[in-house]
N, C-alpha and C positions, 0 to 999 in steps of 0.2 A: 406248485412247486410245490363262455358259450356265446360264443359270439358269432356273428356273421362270417361266412366262409371268406378266407383271404386267398386260398390257393386252389379253389376247385369247387366242384358240386358234391352234393350228398352222394350221387352215383359214383363218383370217382373214388370217394372214401370207401365205399362198400367194396368196389372192385379191388382196390389195393389190399383190403382186409381178406377178402377171399383168396387172393393170390398166395397166401401163407398156408393154404391147405395141402401141404406136401410132406408133413412130418411123418415119422414112424409111428405105427400102432403101439399100444401099450405093451410094456415088457416088465417082467420082474428083474431085479438086479442080482438076485441070489444072496443079498446081504441084509435083507429086511428093508431096504429103502425101495422108493418107488421111482419108476421112469414114467412120467405122466403121459397120458394119451394125447400126444401133441395135435393129432388130427382133430379130436373132439374139442380140445381147448382152442385151437385156431378157429374153428367154427364159432365157438362162443364169443371169442374176441371179435370176430367180424359182425356178429349180431348185435353185440353190445355197442360197438362203434357206430353201427347203422342207427341205433336208437339214439345215441348220444348226439350224433350229428343232426338228426332231426329236431331233437329237443333243444340243443344248444345250452347255453348257460345264462341264467337270470342273474346278471350282476346287479349289486346294490351296495349300499353303504355298509361297511364291515360293522360287526357287533363290537361292543366295548371290549369283550373278551379277547378279541384279536389284537387290540392295541394298534390298529393301523389307521392312520389319519386319512381323511379325503385329500386328494381325489382318488386314492386307492379304493378299489371296490372288491367285494367278496361275493362268492357264489358257491354252488355245489354241483357235483356230478354223481350220478348213480352208476355203480359197476356191480357185476355179479361177484358174490363171495366165492363161488366155485364156477370157473369158466366152463367146465363141462356140463354145467346145468345153467345156461345163461337166462333162463326164465324163472329160475329158483330165487333163493334169497338174495336180495340186493343190499349193499352197503353204500353209504354216502361219503364222498370225499370232498373236504373243503378246498376251495381254490381262491387265489387273489390275483388281482390284475392291476398293473400300472400301465396306462395308455402310453404309446410311443409319443414322444414330444416333438419329433420332426414334422416336416411337411409330407404330404402324400407321396411325393416322388421318392422320398428317403426310406420309406417304410418297407420292411421285410417280413412282417408277420409277427408271430408270437415266439418268444424265447423262454423255454421252461428251465427250471432250475431245481436241482436237489442237493442239499448240503451234506448228505451222508448219514452216518448212523451205523447200521440200521437204527431207526428210531428218531431221526432228526426231521424237523419241520422246515419247509421252505417258504412258509407263508409270508415271512418278512422280505422276501427277495425284491419286491418292487420298491422297497426303501433305498436299495443301492442305487437307484437312478439318480439319487441326490449326491453321489460321490463323484468327484472328477474323473476317476479312473473309468467310471461306467457312463459317462455323459454321452459319448458318441453312440454307444450301443443303445442307450435309452432313447435316442432320437430315432433309431432305426426299428426297434422292436418294442412291442408290448412286453413287459416283464411279467412273467406268469409264475407264481409261487403255489405250492400246494402242500398239504399234509398227506403223506402216504397212508395206506390202509393201516389202521391201528394207532396212528398218531394224532395226538390233540383231539380234535372233534371229528376226525374221520374214523368212525366205528372204533372208538378207543378201546385198547386192550390193557387190562391190569392183571398181573399174575399175583398181586399182594396188595394188601391195604396200604396206601401211601404212608410212608414214614416209619414202616414197621420192620423193613429188612435190614437197612444199614444205619443202625442207631450209633450215635456219637456220644462220647469219643470212642474210637476203635483202634484195635491192634493192626499191625502191618508187619509181621515177622518175615524177614527175608529168607530164613532157613526154618520153617515152622516145625514144631515138634509133632510126634505121631498123634498125640492127644488133640492138638489144634487142627491137624488135618482131618481127624475124624468128626470134630464138630463142624467144620466146613463141608464135608461130604453130607452130613444130615441136613444142613441148611440148604445145600444145592438140591438134594432129594425133595425137600419140602417145597422149594420154590418151583421145581418142575411140576409137582403135584398140584400146586396152587394154579399154575397155568392151565393145566388140563381141567381142573375143577371149575375154574371161572369162565373159561372159553369153550369148554366142551368140544364137540366135533369140529367147531370152526377153527380151532387152533391150528390145524394143518394147513389152512389156507393163507397164513401170513408167511409169505416166502418171496424170494427175489423174482421168480418167474412171474408171479402174479403182480408184483410191483411193476415189472415191465409191461405186462398186459394192461394194468390200470393206466400206465402212461399212454398206451396207444389209444385207449378210450378217451383220455383227456385230450389228446391231440385231435381226435375227431369231433369232440364236443366243441372245440374252440374253432372248428371249420378249417383246420390246418391240413392240407394235402400231404405235407411232409413235416417232419419234426426238427426244430432247432433246439438243441439241449446242451446245457452245461451241467455236468455231474462232478461233484467233489467227493473224494474219499469213497465211502461205500457207494455213493452215486456213480462212480465209474464202473462198479461191478455190475449193478443191474442196468446201467447204460449199455455195457458191453453185451449183457443178456438180450436187451432190446435190439441192438444192432445185429445180433445173430438171429433172433426170431423174425425181426421185421426190417431187414436190410434196405428194402426198396421204400420204406417209409421215412428214411433218414434224409435230411437236407444238410444240416451241419450239426457236428456233435463234438463237444470238447470234453476230455477226461483230464480232470485236474487232481493230481495226487492219486496215483493208480493203484488200486488193489490187485494183487496178483491173481489172474483168473485161472491159472492152472488147476484143473479139477483135483489134482493130487494135493493142492494146498488149501482148498476151500473145505472147512474153515480151520480145522485144528492146526495144521501146520503153519498157516498164515499167522495165527496168534502166537506161536513160538517164535516165528521169525520176527514178529513185531516186538515181543519182549526183548530179544536180542538187540534190536535196533535202538530201543529206548535206553539201553545201558550205554550205547555209544553217544547218544544225545545227552544223557546225564553227564557223561565224560566231557562233552563240549561245554556244557554250562559250568562245570567245575573249573575247567581250565580258563575260561573267561572270567570267573569270579577271582581266581587266583591272580590273573593279571591286573585286577583292580583291588587289591588288597588295601591300598591307601584309602579306599572308599568304604569297603565293607568289613575289613578286619576279620575276615574268615580264614585266612591262611594264604601264604605265598606260593604254595604248590597244590596241585590237584588233590594229593594226599591229605594235606592239611584241611582243605575245604571239605573233603569227605569226612574228616574227623569232626569238623564243626557240625555238619549235618547230623551225623551220628550221635553227637553230644546232645543236640536239640531233640533228636528222636528219643534218646534214653530219658531225658528230663520229662518229656511229655508222657512217656510210659509210666513214670512215677506219679506225675500229677497233671492232670490235663489242663490246658490253657483255657481260662474262662469256663471251665467245667464241660467244654464240649469239643475241644480240639486235642486229639491224641495223635499217635504216630500215623495212623491211616489217613487222617485229614491233612497232616503235613505232607505225607507222600503224594497225596492228590493234587496239591498245589504244585509240587515240583513236576508232577506228570503233566500237568496243563501247561507249564512253562517249556516242556519238551515239544509242544505243538507249535510254539511261535516264539521267536526271539524277543517279541515284545513283553513276554512274561519273565525274562531273565532278571532284569534289575528289580522288579517288585519282589521277586522270590528271594533274592539276596538281601535286599533291605529288611524283609519281614524276619528272615532267620537272624540277621545281625542284630536287629533290635531286640529280639526275644532273648538271645544269649546275653545281651546287656541288661536284661530285666524288664524290658517293655514288651508285654505280650499283645498289646492292643493291635498292631498291624497283623499279626499272625491270626488273631481271633476274627478280625474283620475280613481277612482274606479266605480263611479255611473253615470257619464254623458253618455247619449246614443251616440254610435258611428254611425254616418250616413252611414258608410261603411257597417254596419251590418243590415240596416233597411230592405233590401229586404229578407234576410234570417229569420229575426225575424218575418216579416209579413207572410212569407211562412209557418213557423213552427206553428204560432198562428192560421193560416187558417185551416191547417191540424188537429190540435188539436180540434178546434170548430167543424169542420165537422164530425170527427169521434165520438166524445163524444155526439154531438147532434143527429147523425144518429143512434147510437147504441141502444138507449133506450128512453122511454118516460120521459119527464121532466115536472114539474108542468107548466101549462099554466097561471095560475093565479098569478099575482103580490103579491097578499095578502098572498100566501103561502111562497114565497121567503122572503117577508118582516118579516112575523111572525117568521120563522125559524132562519133567520140570525140576526134579532134583539135580539131574545132570546139567540142565541149562542154568540153574541158579548158582552153580559154582563160578560161572564166569559172568553171569548177567543177574545178579541178585535184586536190582532196583524195582523191577516190575514183573518178574516171572511169576511168582506165586499169586500176586494180586490178579494178574491177568487169568491165570489158570482158575482161581476160585470163582471169577466173574463167569466164566464159561462152563464151569463144571455142571450146571443143570443139564447141559446136553448129554452127559453120560447117563442120565436117568430120563431121558425125553420119552414121554409116552405116545407122541404122535408119529405117524409114519414119516420117514426121511425121504428126500428126493436125491437123485444122482445129479451132481453139478453138471451144468450144460458144457459141452465142449465149445468154448468161444472161438469162432472163426468169422472172417470176413467173406460174406457172400459176394458174388459178382455184382449185385445190385447195390452194394454198399458204397457210397461216395467217400472221398477222402475225409479223414477225421484228424483231429489234433489232440495230441497228449502233451501235458504239462507235468513236470516232476522236479522235485529238489533232491539233489544227490544224497543229502544226510537226513532226509524226512524218515521219522521213526514210526509214525502211525501207518504209513504205506511204504515200506522200504523201497528203494529205487529199483531193485531187480524186478518188481512187479510191473514197473512201467516197461522195461525191456521186454518182458514176457507179452504183454498186451500189444506192444509195438510189433512184435514178431507175427503175432496171430492176426493182426488186422493189416493186411497188405493195403498199401495206399495211404497208410497213416504217417504222420509226422511227429516226432518226438523233440520237444523243446526242453532242455535241461537247465536248471539254475545250479551252477556249479558251487561246490563247497557251501551249500545252504541247506537249512533243515526245517524251515517253516512248512507247515502243512496247510496247502491251499494257497496257490501263488498267483492265479489269474485274477486280474483287477486289483493287485496289491501295490506295494511300493516300487517294484522292480520295473522300470520303464521299458527295458528290453523285452521282458516276457509280456508286457502289456501290448507292445506293438505287434508281436506274433499273434497273441489272443485276439486283438481287435481287428487285425487285417484278415484273419480267417473268418470271423463271424460277419464282418461287414462286405468283405470282397471275395471270400472263398478261397483266398490265397494261402498256400503253405510254403515253408522255407526249404522244401525238399525233404529227404528222409530224416535228417537230423540237424539240429541247430542247438546252440548253447548261448547262455547268458552269464555274465560274471554275477556272482552272488552279491546280494544286498550288503551294505556296510554293516559291521557288527553294531549291536546296540550300544548306546552311550551308557557309561556307569553314572548313576545318580542316586 
């Protein structure tokens, strides 16, 4: 997120890989992007999968750096950097495994997991076997986690020296001045140059199609004739790429919190849509806080709560809390609260305490941890490389300025922070790809989509779009809810659909819905 085969022989793995050799030849896109030679890359995947199936995975105790206790085991799998040159440079991906706990008759092979990103590692996935909501799945499946290319110890990618790019305290203007925008443009240009300088020609190969191809090699290395996969967030996008490239290799596939796969959305428009959705989610949090003014004393109306937030923001702009927490760090905590309801009460308590003169909860929650600087830079580097490589982005600053200025008038909370995070893509030096047109091939079995209606990180229309594109898929909606990542969580209704599909292959029909989880308790 290599073991003995569970679903077939090495020969069958190779044959299924060779069956993919039907893609179109190389083409130019006319806009400077590349349409990869699918035929050559499919051959490369088949050869890499054949080698991986023969070699398997030498699982052993995990290194102390992984922080994974026994009986979880770790190993590695080699994949080509460039699938058009499968005998060229190889990179090594790290893999973790927790063995299925049930009897032999219960076991259904390996279940792979990707938590999203791009830039997230799934190495800790086997630990979920200890949670009650995952218990039955852990009886049936080996839980397989892995770090995608560029992440963690998997050919790690760094565009800058850790701890040098986002120094604290930082500013977070919702309507930045022309001078501030110019500084951020220069920072983005320098970051893109750093990616190219540090990675060289290898940079172009960190992309979603190669993440999908790597997953197929991992499948083969573990002896799996077909793939069982749970992808969350970005994991739904490259999972959909996988399903399009290798439909006959899929056994069961869950898309949890779905990225919009429309090629016209990937990735520039998706990020604009995300910023608009986070404004709605920020509204939800403020309304909830206002209903609990007796606890937090931040205001009885949504507007009054916003005033309290802005008061804290202004105060931090004048003097950073603990010398390390400025407006940018405060906004980051509120952004994280937008991902999950469990963050609502801590965020409200933190601001309430700060405005009463106690900055300790804010510093504890928001101050950057120097120990995490290396991981943070690695994650951001991979995120940037994958999104910039995957698709064409506007080159002209005037386009970015126009679109984000317009959006910030109605959605100021996250718009410019999101834009500046992605701005290196305007200066990207590596060749761009054309996003894959995601479709369900006739060989693709039924799949399951999970989505919360008010999810901000992956807005709900993305789930509707993937559902439309994957005929035979079922969509389960958590109504009036906004937590990002809902499978295996506290909603028993969602979990019944999730579990029934992975254990029995049963879907609820084209559409089903579950009542949203209860609102968090004020504390």
